[in-house]
C-alpha positions, 0 to 999 in steps of 0.5 A: 250134556250132549256130545259135541260132534265134529263132521269131516268133509267126506261125510258132508259129501255124503249128505249132499241131498240133505236139506237142513242140519237137522236132516244131516243128523238124521241121515248120519244115524240112519247110516250109523256113521262113526264121528271123526271126533266125539267127546263126552262132557258128563260133568264139565264145569262152566269154564270148559263148556263155553269154548266147546259150545263155540267150537260146536257152533262154528262146526255147525256153521261150516257144515251148513256151508258145505251142505249149501254148496253141495245143494247148489252144485246139485241144483245145477247138475239137475238143470243140466240134465233137463234144460227145458222149462217145466212149464214150457214142455209143449214148446221145448223152451229153455230159459236163457237164465239156465244158460247165462247164469250157470256156473260156466256161463253156458260153455258146458252146453255147447253143441246142444240143440236148444229152443229159446223164446223171447223178445228181440231187444236189438237186431242188425243184419250183416253180410249184405243181408245174408244173415242177422244177429238178434239180441234175445231176452225172455226176462229170466235174467238181465242179459240177452243171448245173441242169436245168429240167423241166416236168411234161409231160416227166416224165409223158411218160416215165411218172414224176412231178416229185417222183420225179425230184427225189429225191436219187440219181435217175439220169436221161438227159435231152435238152434245149436249153442256154439262158442263165441270167439275169444274176447267177446262179451258172452261165452256162447250164442245160438246158431239158428236152424229153425223158427217155430214162432214169429210175433211181428212187431211194427217198428213204425208204431212200436212205443218201446223203440231202441232210443232212450225214453223218459220214465214219465213217457213209459208210465203212459205205456205201462203195459209195454214198459216191463220190456225196457232194461230199467223196469225189467231189472226192477221187476227182478229186483222186486221179486228177489226182495219179496222172496228174501222177505218170506225167506227171512221171516220163515227162517226165524219162526214167523207165521205168514198171516193174510190181513184184510184189505177191507176194514172199518177202522183207521189204524193210523188215525190220519183219516186219509182213507179210501172209502168203499161202498156200493151205494153209488153203483146202486144209485146209478142203476136206480136200484131200490130207489123209491119215487121222488118226493117234493117238499111241497108234497110233504107239506101237503101230507103234514097238513092232511095229518093236522086236519085229520087230527082236528077231525079225530079230536071232534069225533072223540068229544062227540063220542064222549058227550053221548056214550049211548050213541054207538054210531058216534063211537064207530065214527070216532074209531074210523077217524082215528084209523084215517089219522093213522093212515095219514101219519103212515103215509107221511112217515113213508113220504118223509123216508122217501124224501131222505133219498137224495140222488138215489142215496138214502140219508138219516133225519140229520142229513148224513148218508145212511150206511145201514143201506150199504153192503157192510151196513156201516162205513168201510175203507181200504186198509192203510195197514194190517197192523191191528189184525196182525197184532190179534194173531201175534197175541196168540201165535207169538211172531207173525208177519203181513205182506200185502197191499195197502192204501192212502187217499193222500193228495200227494204228487211227490216222488215218494208217495203212492196211493197204493203200495205194499207193506211188510208188517211183523208183530212179535210177542214178548218183544220190546223196542230194543228187540224190534230195532234188532229185528228191523236191522237184521231183516234190512241187512238180510234183504240187501245181502240176498240182492248182492248174492242173487241179482248181480247182473241187474244190480250191475246195470243199476250201478252203471245206468242209475246210481253208481253207488247202489252196489256199494251202499248195499255192501255197507249195509250188509257189513256195518251195524246200524247207528242207534240214536234217540230222537232228542240226540237227532235233534241236538245234531241237527241244531248243531248243524244249523248253528254251523250254517246248514239250512233246512227248508223246515225249522228244527226244534224238539217236538217236530216230526222229522222231515225227509231232508232231516232224515237224509242229512242224518244218514247221508252227511252226519253218519254216512250209514243207516241210522235207527232213531227212537223214543219220539215225542208222543204228539207226533206218533200214533196212539197205539205206541208204548208210552215211556216212563217220562210221559213225554215220549213213546217207544217208537223207532224209525229206520233211516237210510241214505237216498230215501230217509225213513225206511221203517216205522215201528214201536213197542205197542201200548199193552195197558188197557187204561193208557190205550183207551185214553190215548184213543180218546185224546186223538178224537177217535171213537173207541167202538171200532177198536173194542177188539184192539182193547180186548187184547189189553184186557184178556192176557195182555203181553208186551209186544212190538212190531214195525212197517216197512214200505216195500217200494221204499226198500226198492228205491233204497236198493236201486237209487231210483228217484221216483217211487212210481218206477218200482211198482208195476202199476203205480196209482197216484191222484188222477191216475189209475191206468191199466 
């Protein structure tokens, strides 16, 4: 057994530049450092090994925390040395977050000459027009930094204070960072000395004015709505959750796999897919379109073939009656050739007649997709799960993170036509491991928001949902409740018996509606809940059939404010059962041959889940409509920008 090593805080300080615990150990060997405490255990019994292993694990966590804190301090010091953003060197621009998000809110930078660039949130003139105060924001953080700018600086740049004070105006301003009076909102402000750029904004026509505007109105101005406080905060929260997603899976040994957007299979078996084709564009352009062929022309050609057939018959009879007359044989052959030409002409005409509105059809009247780009029907994906399983059954643990599409004619506040999904797939993983991973992931994301998006979450809590931060804290600190589907139905039926009314009736076998899911999480348990072992009839064909033959090893993570956040399952690993369930669902097994092959060649128990990324943002922010948490929402009848 290896030695248990205890590190001192002094040693930890010497390893400030080390990125992981493993590199710390390497660094120690290179420096030939002597451990403070080292105990060998050549032949200890199991009773003494356990507490020592726990002690070592605790020491590792303490050291990791020390290194993380030192890395943070090192990063802050490096930022102080070079305040200019690495990709704004030409303009010498410093991000506002570099100032306001520093440990001392910019106090250590007082006296420094800086250049800030951004957009004016609000502006007001003071001192009888002698100077103005501008709230400048560059999107790097929620908070704006106040700029004090006098009349002379504005005039030197060829503008006026009232022009600079207009909401939406962009400026690149240079000045000295000064301390503000005690008790003011921010510790520092910029006293402007020079304007390097001014992008004027016409206050009379600017749509995003200082007054409050509705979310519905902002959806019509999607090119400008990122400048609003709410959408800007949501964008940073979305970014943080995306980063946390990759960080969680990478830290836990998952590989990031890019699954295709274009597919020929329906993962969900629901049929609500966007079909993609080049046939329509070809039809509009008139490409490869044969001449129109009328029914009358077809009838005429058929009559011609029939008549020529009679001529051939007569010629054959004449040639057979007088075999010595070679001219009759020659005539027969000529008539046969004429018949073949007539038939070829008819076949071509019938083929041309199948082109309806510029699109070729089969003899049965269906569209002929062999003429399409892929030679078959193709769709925008509703999930990357099937392709994800292909890689999980070779590389063990993978995850996808990309856009998915659903052609569902829904106008509710919970549905989008285009949305993003996170879908991990894990080999040698059952439903219980799957639930554990889903819970750990959600809790990780919530903690990351609390640690890295404080100002944005404070705004959300103040203006959108006053329980948002508390909800995140509860998720981080409280293990999720786990109940079976049957237990969930029993709890709902008990509530109905007690007088609770639901829009949708409750009985075993129903697909839980959002109202049921939210009632379970918000009223019964008041925390996230994982429901598992659902009836097979209401779940997808690929979910593992349980021994009872009635349920599948499926699970849904339900959360307050949203309802279902995650849907997952153990995947069916039996070839025979999976093939039967595909056929029972009325689907063609051919597109799923590769999926079935996984069960034929080295099948393994495996599981996974899918999380709608926008729903995670809804849960985190408490916003009511999913169209506010994606940059450019798509829903029936709307595809602006």
